[in-house]
C-alpha positions as a printed Julia matrix, in Angstrom:
367×3 Matrix{Float64}:
   0.0     0.03  -0.02
   1.09    3.58  -0.62
   0.9     6.42   1.85
   2.53    9.72   2.82
   5.51    9.81   5.16
   8.09   12.26   6.37
  11.52   11.15   4.94
  14.91   12.44   5.97
  17.38   12.16   3.12
  20.3    14.15   4.56
  21.14   15.38   7.98
  20.8    19.13   8.43
  18.01   19.25   5.94
  14.21   19.4    6.25
  11.95   16.31   6.11
  10.42   15.64   2.71
   6.81   14.59   2.57
   6.74   11.74   0.04
   4.57    8.84  -1.0
   6.16    5.6    0.2
   5.18    1.95  -0.07
   4.59   -0.23   3.0
   4.49   -4.02   3.0
   3.97   -6.45   5.97
   6.42   -9.35   5.75
   6.17  -11.31   8.98
   3.24  -13.28  10.34
   3.08  -11.04  13.43
   3.25   -7.75  11.53
   0.52   -5.23  12.3
  -0.48   -2.39  10.08
  -1.44    0.69  12.17
  -3.25    3.77  10.77
  -1.5     6.56  12.69
  -3.84    8.97  14.4
  -1.28   11.21  16.11
   2.51   11.4   16.52
   4.53   13.65  18.85
   7.65   15.58  17.83
  10.47   14.59  20.24
  13.93   15.99  20.69
  15.34   12.61  19.7
  13.87   13.01  16.24
  15.53   16.46  16.04
  18.86   14.86  17.04
  18.65   12.61  13.96
  17.77   15.54  11.72
  20.78   17.51  13.08
  23.17   14.59  12.77
  23.72   14.33  16.51
  22.23   10.86  16.63
  23.61    8.67  13.82
  21.0     6.73  11.85
  21.28    5.4    8.31
  19.55    7.34   5.56
  17.08    7.74   4.01
  14.88    7.15   6.96
  11.31    7.78   8.12
  11.41    9.41  11.57
   8.85    9.32  14.39
   8.72    7.09  17.49
   6.03    8.57  19.69
   2.69    7.61  18.22
  -0.77    6.09  18.6
  -3.29    4.87  16.1
  -5.83    2.26  15.03
  -5.09   -1.27  13.89
  -5.84   -1.61  10.2
  -4.8    -5.26   9.66
  -3.02   -8.01  11.47
  -0.84  -11.01  10.49
  -1.97  -14.52  11.41
   0.36  -14.66  14.47
  -0.5   -11.17  15.86
  -2.17  -12.42  19.0
  -4.52  -10.23  20.98
  -5.04   -7.58  18.29
  -7.79   -7.07  15.74
  -8.69   -4.38  13.19
 -10.24   -1.38  14.95
  -8.24   -1.66  18.15
  -6.66    1.57  19.4
  -2.94    1.16  20.19
   0.05    3.09  21.48
   3.29    2.2   19.67
   6.37    1.09  21.71
   9.84    1.63  20.33
  11.32   -1.14  22.51
  10.48   -4.48  21.06
  12.58   -7.29  22.51
  13.36  -10.91  21.83
  12.49  -12.27  25.26
  15.29  -14.88  25.04
  18.69  -13.16  25.24
  20.83  -12.56  28.34
  19.34   -9.17  29.06
  15.76  -10.15  28.49
  16.34  -13.04  30.97
  17.56  -10.38  33.41
  14.25   -8.55  32.96
  16.09   -5.69  31.14
  14.33   -5.5   27.8
  15.76   -2.03  27.02
  19.13   -3.89  26.69
  17.8    -6.74  24.48
  20.68   -7.84  22.27
  18.59   -7.94  19.1
  17.07   -4.57  19.95
  20.48   -3.0   20.41
  21.92   -4.65  17.23
  19.07   -3.63  14.95
  18.54   -0.14  16.43
  21.66    1.48  14.82
  20.78   -0.25  11.57
  17.27    1.29  11.71
  15.71   -1.94  10.56
  12.99   -4.25  11.93
  13.95   -7.18  14.15
  14.34   -9.56  11.21
  16.46   -7.09   9.24
  13.88   -6.73   6.41
  12.67   -3.21   5.78
   8.86   -2.79   5.46
   9.02    0.57   3.68
  10.4     1.65   0.34
  10.6     4.78  -1.81
  10.85    4.46  -5.6
  11.54    0.73  -5.16
  14.53    1.33  -2.8
  14.4     0.4    0.88
  13.78    2.99   3.6
  15.08    2.79   7.17
  12.72    2.87  10.21
  13.55    5.09  13.15
  13.38    3.05  16.43
  11.44    0.24  14.7
   8.38    2.49  14.17
   8.85    5.1   11.4
   5.68    6.82  12.79
   5.71   10.13  10.92
   3.54    8.57   8.32
  -0.11    7.81   7.62
   0.57    4.15   8.35
   3.2     2.09  10.23
   4.04   -1.57   9.82
   5.23   -2.84  13.25
   5.59   -6.08  15.17
   2.56   -7.05  17.23
   4.47   -6.54  20.5
   5.03   -2.85  19.55
   1.27   -2.22  19.25
  -0.16   -1.92  22.78
  -3.96   -2.03  23.01
  -5.61    0.71  25.02
  -9.17    1.88  25.8
 -11.18    3.23  22.89
 -12.0     6.19  25.12
  -8.39    7.41  25.03
  -7.95   10.28  22.57
  -5.03    9.53  20.23
  -3.38   12.92  20.36
  -2.86   12.4   24.11
  -2.24    8.68  23.92
   0.74    9.15  21.56
   2.53   11.12  24.34
   2.61    7.99  26.53
   4.74    6.09  24.05
   7.89    8.0   24.8
   8.12   11.14  26.94
   5.37   10.43  29.46
   6.48    6.8   29.97
  10.07    7.88  30.47
   9.24   10.57  33.02
   6.49    8.9   35.0
   8.32    5.63  34.94
  11.52    7.33  36.25
   9.52    8.42  39.3
   7.38    5.33  39.93
   9.51    2.47  38.59
  13.17    3.54  38.67
  13.44    5.87  41.67
  10.44    4.2   43.39
   9.5     7.43  45.11
   7.67    6.82  48.37
   5.14    9.04  50.21
   6.87   11.98  51.8
  10.01   11.91  49.72
  11.55   15.3   48.84
  11.98   15.25  45.0
  13.89   17.64  42.68
  13.23   17.55  38.85
  15.71   19.31  36.6
  14.28   20.29  33.28
  10.55   20.81  32.63
  10.0    19.63  29.06
   7.65   16.77  28.33
   9.86   14.19  30.14
  10.52   16.39  33.18
   6.88   17.41  33.6
   5.98   13.74  33.46
   8.55   13.08  36.24
   6.83   15.83  38.26
   3.5    14.14  37.76
   4.96   10.76  38.66
   6.32   12.18  41.89
   2.91   13.65  42.71
   1.14   10.38  41.93
   3.62    8.55  44.22
   2.74   10.9   47.08
   6.06   12.81  47.32
   6.22   15.33  50.1
   7.78   18.33  48.29
   8.37   18.38  44.55
  10.86   21.05  43.33
  10.83   21.84  39.6
  13.95   23.47  38.1
  14.1    25.11  34.66
  15.23   28.21  32.87
  11.86   29.12  31.39
   9.16   30.71  33.5
   6.35   29.34  31.38
   7.51   25.76  31.89
   7.81   26.36  35.63
   4.35   27.71  35.79
   3.08   24.52  34.04
   5.08   22.4   36.51
   3.13   24.06  39.33
  -0.11   23.05  37.7
   1.03   19.5   37.39
   2.29   18.98  40.94
   5.4    20.96  41.78
   5.21   22.77  45.13
   8.31   24.9   44.53
   9.79   26.19  41.32
  13.32   27.54  40.87
  14.52   29.53  37.85
  18.02   30.53  36.72
  18.22   33.33  39.27
  17.92   30.96  42.24
  20.76   29.51  44.33
  19.34   26.05  43.57
  21.49   23.97  45.85
  21.01   26.32  48.82
  17.19   26.41  48.25
  16.86   22.63  48.02
  18.91   22.18  51.16
  16.83   24.81  52.93
  13.69   22.91  52.06
  15.09   19.61  53.35
  16.67   20.59  56.72
  20.09   20.87  55.05
  20.2    17.32  53.76
  19.28   17.65  50.07
  16.66   15.84  48.0
  15.75   12.18  48.54
  15.35   11.78  44.79
  16.7    13.87  41.95
  15.47   13.3   38.37
  17.48   14.94  35.64
  15.62   15.57  32.39
  17.49   18.48  30.79
  20.3    16.76  29.05
  23.17   19.2   29.6
  26.44   18.83  31.46
  25.43   21.53  33.94
  22.23   19.6   34.7
  24.08   16.32  35.3
  26.48   18.14  37.67
  23.63   19.8   39.47
  21.76   16.52  39.94
  24.45   15.02  42.19
  24.91   18.29  44.12
  21.19   18.32  45.03
  20.95   14.74  46.21
  21.32   14.03  49.95
  23.72   11.41  51.25
  22.2     8.04  50.5
  19.83    9.68  47.95
  18.81    8.48  44.47
  19.76   10.24  41.21
  18.07    9.22  37.94
  19.51   10.57  34.72
  17.05   10.78  31.79
  18.76   13.36  29.6
  21.69   12.79  27.39
  24.64   14.53  25.7
  26.76   13.32  22.82
  28.05    9.79  23.37
  31.65   11.08  23.0
  31.2    14.11  25.22
  32.89   14.24  28.64
  30.96   15.4   31.71
  32.93   16.33  34.85
  31.82   16.3   38.48
  33.04   17.68  41.82
  34.24   14.49  43.47
  32.76   15.43  46.82
  29.28   15.59  45.21
  29.53   11.9   44.31
  30.33   10.79  47.87
  27.92    9.82  50.58
  26.48    6.52  49.22
  24.49    8.26  46.52
  22.98    5.98  43.92
  23.01    7.09  40.2
  20.94    5.37  37.57
  20.73    6.13  33.87
  17.24    5.25  32.44
  16.21    5.46  28.77
  12.56    4.47  29.09
  11.56    4.74  32.67
  11.7     1.01  33.27
   8.95    0.5   30.77
   6.98   -2.69  30.38
   4.73   -1.28  27.63
   2.21   -4.16  27.59
   1.17   -3.34  31.13
   2.36    0.29  31.66
   0.75    1.89  28.61
  -2.8     0.83  29.43
  -2.26    1.79  33.04
  -1.09    5.3   32.1
  -3.93    5.71  29.61
  -6.43    4.84  32.45
  -4.72    7.29  34.8
  -5.41    9.92  32.19
  -9.05    8.9   31.84
  -9.42    8.9   35.63
  -7.98   12.41  35.9
  -4.8    11.38  37.75
  -2.4    11.95  34.87
  -2.81   15.36  33.17
  -1.79   15.34  29.47
  -3.89   18.05  27.89
  -1.51   20.86  28.93
   1.38   19.12  27.11
  -0.04   19.7   23.63
   1.23   23.09  22.59
   0.28   22.79  18.93
  -1.55   20.33  16.63
  -0.3    20.29  13.04
  -0.69   18.36   9.81
   2.07   16.2    8.4
   2.79   18.89   5.81
   3.62   21.27   8.61
   6.13   19.08  10.36
   9.22   21.13   9.54
   7.59   24.21  11.12
   6.85   22.05  14.14
  10.52   21.04  14.49
  11.64   24.62  14.08
   9.4    25.59  17.07
  10.79   22.66  19.08
  14.33   23.8   18.36
  13.54   27.28  19.55
  12.15   25.87  22.84
   8.62   27.3   22.26
   6.6    24.1   22.93
   6.17   21.22  25.27
   4.88   18.9   22.59
   3.75   19.52  19.0
   1.57   16.7   17.77
   0.99   15.75  14.17
  -2.64   14.68  13.75
  -4.0    12.54  10.99
  -7.64   12.19  12.14
  -8.94    9.48  14.36
C-alpha cells in the first residue's frame, strides 16, 4: 500500500513529505493507521546529525493509532483496536531479556543502529529502494508496519493525540519516578528540566505521594506549568538552587533527583542536589563522546546514580495503566499539547521545538 511519510534524506535538511510503499512481511506484523505522533527531541537529534542513523529514514517514534490489519500470528489484536506504539520491542530470550532488562535486549541493540525491523527486512520503500525505520516504528507517516508487541492495545475512550505522548516522553518521566526511583510518600524530590519528560517526572512524583516536589528550569512558562502538574516549589535561573533545596530539606538535600534537561550543567547539578544516600536518575543525554565532569565530593555519601532510557517501561502493562490514569484524571496530558499540526507542517513544528517554544507539538491525521 502507498501512503505519505516524512523522509529524511540528509542530515541538516528538512523532512520531505513523500509517497512511500509499505509491506507487511512477517506473520506477526501489524499495520497501524497513525492517528497522532509527537515531535520529540530525539527526532530532532537525527535531523541535526547528533544521533547517527542510516539514511534515507522515516522518523517518528512517539505515536498512537488504530489497527488496520493483522498478521496470522499477531495475537490479541484485531482491526479497529486503538494502540500506542512502543519503540522497545525485545526478543524475550537473550541474556538481558532473561535479566528482565528489555531495554538492553541484544537484538534490539543490534538492529537499532541499523534502523531496521527485528528480522532485518525493511517494510518501507521509496521508488523501489528500501527505507530505514527510526526506532522500529517510522511513525511520521499515515501508516506504520510494526511487530505485534510494539502495538499496545488501550481503551477506545483514550484520545489519540494524548495517547501518543505515553509512548515516549510520558512513559520515560512517569516511569522514572514510579518504577526507577520508586518514590515513596513523603520523599523530597527535585526535577531538573521541565519539558515533556521532566513534567511527566513531576507528575509521577505527585502520583507517588512525594512530600515536596521542586521543579527546576530556565523558562518561566515551563515552571508555571510544572506548578499546575504537581510541583510545590519552582526554581529559575536566578535561584541558588543547591541552597534552596537544602533549605527545604533541613540541610540534607533531595531524597530523589530526576535529571531531564540533558546538559552537562544539569548532570552536575543533579548530584549536588541529592542528599547522602539519595537516588539520582539521569534521563537526559549529551553526545556519546562528550565528557561530563563532576566535583568528586558531590559523588560521595552513598549516592545511587541510575541512567534510564525508558523509565523502566513494560509497555504491555504500563501503557494501558497510564492511559487509564489519564481517563481517571490522575495523569494530566492536555496541557502538554502546545500545537496540533498536519504532516505537511512538520518542519515548522520542528523549528518551534528547536526554539524551545513548545512542550509537545503533535502531528494529527484524524482518528
